[in-house]
C-alpha positions in Angstrom: 26.8 25.2 10.9 23.7 24.4 8.1 21.2 22.3 10.0 21.5 18.3 8.5 19.4 17.3 5.7 17.4 13.9 6.5 14.9 12.8 3.9 12.4 10.7 4.3 10.6 8.7 1.4 7.5 5.7 1.1 7.8 3.0 -1.8 6.0 0.5 -2.9 2.7 -0.1 -2.3 0.6 2.5 0.1 -0.8 1.1 3.3 -2.6 2.9 6.6 0.3 3.9 8.5 3.0 5.5 5.9 1.9 9.0 7.4 2.4 7.7 11.2 6.1 7.2 10.0 6.2 10.5 8.0 5.1 12.6 11.4 7.6 10.5 13.6 10.3 10.9 11.8 9.9 14.6 11.5 9.0 15.3 14.0 11.7 14.1 16.6 14.3 14.7 13.6 13.1 18.5 14.3 13.2 18.4 17.4 17.0 17.8 17.3 17.4 20.9 15.4 17.8 19.1 11.5 15.5 19.8 8.6 13.4 17.0 6.6 13.0 16.5 3.0 10.3 14.7 2.3 11.1 12.8 -2.0 7.5 12.2 -3.7 6.9 9.0 -5.1 9.6 6.6 -4.0 12.8 6.2 -5.0 11.1 8.0 -8.4 12.1 11.4 -6.0 15.3 10.5 -5.8 15.8 9.6 -9.5 13.9 12.9 -10.6 14.5 15.1 -7.3 11.2 16.0 -6.8 11.3 16.9 -2.7 9.2 18.8 -0.4 10.4 20.5 2.8 8.7 19.4 5.9 8.2 21.0 8.9 4.7 21.2 11.9 2.2 22.7 9.5 3.2 19.5 6.6 2.6 16.7 9.4 -0.3 18.3 11.0 -3.3 16.1 11.2 -1.5 13.5 9.8 -1.8 10.4 11.7 -4.7 9.2 10.9 -4.7 9.5 7.2 -4.4 6.6 5.3 -2.0 6.4 2.3 1.0 8.2 2.1 1.3 12.5 1.6 4.5 12.2 -0.2 3.0 9.2 -2.4 4.7 5.9 -3.8 6.3 3.9 -6.5 7.8 0.8 -7.6 10.6 2.9 -9.0 14.0 0.6 -9.1 16.7 2.9 -9.6 18.8 0.0 -10.4 16.4 -1.2 -13.4 17.2 1.7 -15.7 20.8 2.9 -17.0 21.3 6.2 -15.1 19.4 6.3 -13.0 21.7 5.1 -10.4 23.6 7.7 -10.8 20.8 10.2 -11.2 20.2 8.9 -7.7 23.4 9.8 -6.3 23.7 13.4 -7.4 20.5 14.4 -5.7 21.4 13.2 -2.3 24.4 15.4 -2.4 23.7 17.1 1.0 21.7 15.1 2.4 23.0 13.1 5.8 20.7 10.6 6.0 17.5 9.1 3.7 14.7 6.9 6.1 13.2 4.8 3.4 10.1 3.0 4.6 9.3 0.5 2.4 9.1 -3.7 1.8 11.1 -5.8 0.4 11.5 -4.2 -3.1 11.9 -0.5 -1.7 14.7 -2.0 1.7 16.0 -4.0 -0.8 17.4 -1.0 -2.7 18.3 1.0 0.9 20.5 -2.7 1.4 22.4 -2.8 -2.1 22.9 1.1 -2.3 24.6 0.1 1.8 26.4 -2.5 1.2 27.5 -0.8 -2.9 28.1 2.6 -1.8 27.8 2.8 1.7 24.4 5.0 0.6 23.9 6.5 4.9 19.7 4.9 5.0 17.7 3.5 7.7 15.0 1.3 6.7 11.4 1.0 8.5 9.6 -2.2 7.3 6.2 -1.6 5.7 4.0 -4.1 4.3 0.0 -5.1 4.8 1.4 -8.9 3.8 3.5 -9.2 7.0 6.6 -11.4 4.7 9.2 -9.3 6.0 12.1 -11.2 7.4 14.0 -9.5 10.9 10.6 -8.4 12.4 7.6 -10.0 14.3 5.5 -7.4 12.4 5.4 -4.6 10.4 2.6 -1.6 10.2 -0.5 -1.6 7.9 -0.9 -5.7 8.4 -3.3 -5.3 11.4 -5.6 -2.8 9.7 -5.4 -5.4 6.5 -6.6 -8.0 8.7 -8.9 -6.0 10.2 -10.9 -4.6 7.0 -10.2 -8.3 5.6 -12.2 -10.2 9.1 -14.5 -7.4 8.7 -15.8 -8.1 5.7 -15.5 -12.4 6.0 -18.3 -11.7 9.1 -20.9 -9.2 6.6 -20.4 -11.7 3.9 -21.6 -14.5 7.0 -24.5 -13.3 6.9 -25.3 -13.2 3.0 -23.8 -17.0 2.9 -26.1 -18.3 5.5 -29.2 -16.4 4.0 -28.6 -17.8 0.5 -27.3 -21.1 1.3 -24.5 -20.2 -0.2 -20.3 -20.7 0.0 -18.9 -17.8 -0.3 -15.0 -17.7 -2.0 -12.8 -14.3 -0.4 -9.9 -13.5 -2.4 -8.0 -11.0 -0.1 -4.3 -9.8 -1.1 -1.0 -12.1 -0.3 1.2 -12.0 -3.3 3.9 -14.9 -1.9 3.0 -15.6 2.0 -1.1 -15.6 3.6 -0.7 -14.3 6.1 -3.6 -12.0 5.7 -5.4 -14.7 4.6 -4.7 -17.3 7.6 -4.8 -14.5 10.2 -8.6 -13.0 9.0 -9.6 -16.9 8.4 -9.0 -17.4 11.7 -10.7 -14.2 13.3 -14.0 -14.2 11.0 -14.7 -18.2 11.3 -13.4 -19.4 7.5 -14.6 -22.8 7.2 -11.5 -23.2 4.8 -8.4 -21.7 4.2 -5.6 -21.5 1.0 -2.6 -20.1 0.8 0.6 -20.1 -1.0 2.8 -22.3 1.8 0.5 -24.9 1.9 -0.3 -26.5 -0.4 -4.2 -28.0 0.1 -6.2 -28.8 -2.5 -9.2 -27.9 -4.5 -10.0 -31.5 -3.8 -9.5 -32.0 -0.1 -11.2 -27.8 -0.2 -14.5 -29.8 -1.5 -14.1 -32.2 1.0 -13.8 -30.3 3.7 -17.4 -28.6 2.0 -19.0 -31.3 1.9 -18.3 -32.8 5.2 -20.1 -29.3 6.5 -23.3 -30.0 4.1 -23.6 -33.1 5.6 -23.2 -31.8 8.6 -26.6 -29.1 8.0 -25.0 -26.3 7.7 -25.4 -25.3 4.3 -23.1 -22.0 4.1 -19.5 -21.8 4.2 -16.5 -19.5 4.0 -13.3 -20.1 1.5 -11.0 -17.3 2.5 -7.7 -17.2 -0.6 -5.1 -15.6 -0.5 -4.9 -13.9 -4.3 -0.5 -15.8 -4.3 -2.9 -19.7 -3.8 -1.8 -21.5 -7.2 -5.2 -23.6 -7.9 -3.3 -27.4 -6.5 -5.2 -30.7 -7.6 -4.6 -34.2 -5.5 -2.6 -35.3 -9.6 -0.1 -33.0 -8.0 -0.8 -30.0 -10.9 -0.5 -26.7 -9.7 -2.3 -24.1 -11.8 -1.7 -19.4 -11.7 -4.1 -17.8 -12.8 -2.4 -14.6 -12.3 -3.2 -11.9 -14.8 -0.3 -12.2 -17.4 1.1 -10.8 -20.0 0.2 -8.3 -18.7 3.0 -5.9 -17.7 4.8 -6.4 -14.3 6.0 -3.3 -12.3 9.8 -2.8 -12.3 10.7 -5.4 -9.9 10.0 -7.3 -12.0 5.7 -8.5 -9.9 3.1 -9.5 -12.6 -0.5 -7.9 -11.7 -2.3 -11.2 -9.3 -5.7 -11.7 -9.1 -8.5 -14.4 -10.9 -7.7 -17.1 -8.1 -11.0 -16.1 -6.0 -12.9 -16.6 -9.4 -11.4 -19.5 -11.0 -11.5 -21.4 -7.6 -15.3 -20.3 -6.9 -16.2 -22.3 -10.1 -14.0 -25.5 -9.5 -16.1 -26.0 -5.8 -19.5 -25.2 -7.6 -18.9 -27.6 -10.4 -17.5 -30.3 -7.8 -20.0 -30.1 -5.4 -23.2 -28.5 -6.8 -22.7 -25.8 -4.2 -24.4 -22.3 -5.6 -21.4 -20.2 -4.6 -20.5 -16.7 -5.2 -16.8 -14.6 -4.9 -15.8 -11.6 -3.2 -12.4 -10.1 -4.6 -11.1 -7.6 -1.6 -8.1 -5.9 -3.9 -7.0 -2.7 -2.3 -9.6 -2.0 -0.5 -6.9 -3.9 2.2 -5.2 -1.4 1.9 -7.2 2.1 2.0 -8.8 3.9 4.8 -7.4 5.0 8.2 -5.1 2.7 9.8 -6.2 1.0 13.1 -4.7 2.0 16.5 -2.6 -1.0 16.3 -0.9 0.1 13.2 -1.0 3.8 13.9 1.5 3.6 17.5 3.5 1.0 15.3 4.5 3.1 12.8 5.2 5.7 15.2 7.5 3.6 17.2 9.4 2.8 13.7 9.7 6.2 12.6 11.4 7.4 16.1 13.2 4.3 16.3 14.8 4.9 12.6 15.5 9.1 13.7 17.0 7.7 16.8 19.2 5.7 14.6 19.8 7.9 11.7 21.0 11.0 15.2 23.2 7.5 16.5 25.1 7.5 12.8 24.3 3.9 12.8 23.5 3.0 9.0 22.3 0.0 6.9 19.7 -0.7 9.5 16.0 -1.8 9.8 14.0 -0.5 12.4 12.0 -4.0 13.8 9.7 -5.2 16.5 11.0 -7.8 18.6 8.5 -9.2 21.2 7.6 -5.9 22.7 10.8 -4.0 21.7 11.8 -1.7 18.7 15.2 -2.4 18.0 17.4 -2.3 14.5 18.6 -5.7 12.6 20.5 -5.5 9.5 18.6 -4.2 6.2 20.6 -7.4 4.7 18.9 -9.6 7.1 15.3 -7.9 7.0 15.3 -8.6 3.2 17.1 -11.7 3.2 14.2 -13.9 2.8 10.8 -13.8 2.9 8.4 -14.4 6.7 6.0 -17.6 5.6 3.8 -18.4 7.3 4.5 -21.2 9.7 3.1 -24.5 9.9 2.3 -24.0 13.5 0.0 -20.9 12.5 -1.5 -22.5 9.4 -2.5 -25.5 12.0 -4.7 -23.1 14.4 -7.0 -22.8 10.7 -6.8 -25.5 10.1 -8.6 -26.4 12.4 -11.8 -25.1 12.0 -12.0 -26.9 8.5 -15.4 -28.4 7.2 
């Protein structure tokens, strides 16, 4: 009897911990006598039939490595005519697929399972931590660590030069990275998409610090924050009309620079901006993310072995459980007011 073929792909933006998942899924599946096939560059690999066998040699030494040995893309097989048929054709002969990704990658997986009975198990990956149905995603802890370290370093130059330092971090729709790194780094103002703090209020907080003799400040802003004013006006500074990806995402960036100009013009305080950008997604994963990704990968392999498809490995408390993929992608997990209140307690 031929060994069951298990496919694994990583889609969407890369992040630390992806290789730990690949390693865990492969190791457990090989131990069960399965054949493991890596699918290169996310859903594009299934469209184009780009496969690579995974064995002990291929997964050796990859635990601490950032990125993904399989490569990734933002390909959406529902976007281009004929791609879905190619996916189904290329998948013939596989027993199951483990799809590792965020809202977009898992959204495709959920739809394939619902509409075609596709045997897929999901693993939640996004540095934004915005997937519903799991307490945390892997990659997030590393991103927060990197952002916090940057804030710590900026504190010294801000204090030396009596400057306001604006730090732009990732966060398209949610402000998880900004809030947690802001709390950990001692930010004086944090601006996120979920909480429409106005530019005027932020400037008032900075003035109050200066009135108390604090001649420097740190402002952390999510890339998806829209400049919000007391008049009710909201202004996006996303980098349109640059083309977006196949999931309709335009490139973000620039809000830090725009905010820094507003602060300097309104307060007269010398202001500089640092955009962390993709550095938050790079490098070696933290121990927390290595462990979480490993637990997710083992759970995904176990779900495949049990024939439980259309589900995602998720963290609930300290337990790794299975949740419906449809629930995981139903809505984004926004930063709740209670979390923002922790950061807000130290504004100004």
